[in-house]
N, C-alpha and C positions, 0 to 999 in steps of 0.2 A: 648810110651808116647812122645808127641811132644810139644814143647814150642814155643809160638809165642809172639813176642814183637811188640807192636804198636809203631809207630814213636813217639819219645819224643815230648812233646809240651810245649811251653812257655806260662805261664799265668801271666798277669799283669807285665810283663817285669822283674820281680825279682823272679819268681817261676817256677820251672821245674817239669813237671809231666811225669811219665813213667808207662805204664800199660802192664802187662804180663798175659797170660792165657795158660792153658793146659787142655787137656781132662782128664777125670777121668781114673784111672787105678785100678788094683786090686793087692795089697791093694791101698787105696786112697793115692794120692801123697800129699806132702807138698811143699810149696814154701818158699824160704828164699832169702832175699836181702842183699847184701854186698856193702859197699862203701869203695873203696881202701882196700879191703880184711878184713874189719871190719863189723861184723853183725849189720844191722840197722833195720831189720824187719823180722818177720816170720808170719805175719797176712795175711790171704787170705779169699776169699769169694766164696762159692759154689752156682752155678746157672745152671740149666738145662744142666747137663752133662759136665759143664766146671768149672774149678777152676781158679780164677783170683786173682791178687794182684797188688796193685799200690803203688807208693811212690811219695812224693812231696818234693822237696827241696825248702825251703823258704829263702828269703833274700840272693839271690845269690850274691857273691862277688868274688874278685880276688882269694881267697883261694879255690874256687870251680873249677877254671880253670883246665882242664885235670883230674878231678876226674873220677874214673872208677866206674860205677854202674853195678853190676853183679847180676843176678837173677838165682837161681838154683831150679830145681824141681826134686824130687826123690820120689819113693814109696817103696824103700827097702834099706837095708844096704849092699846088695851084688853087685849091679851094680853101675856104675858111674852115677852121676846125669846129666841131660841135663841142659845146661845153655845158657844164652844170656847176652850180655853186651853192654853198651853204654858209650862213653867217653864224658864228658862235654867240649864243646868248645864254646866260646862266645867272643864277643867284649865288653869290658867295657867302658862306657862313664861316665865321672864325670863332 
């Protein structure tokens, strides 16, 4: 199983979006998102041999600076999950 992370994108100057996808496995994988090691989402969508999940952070502020967003994918409880992460870095203007 391989996990691919699209480049994070900024929407409307105050929203950050991240999209992740993985190929199907047997058994089917599940995708989980964490923000600073706290679970924030476990919702994913299945399409033509791929499983994908995305998150959006809205109303970005100083408290979001250096937040770590990590996504993990796993399809069993015996092996280690594959993961990808991104750290939020931005310049705030007020």
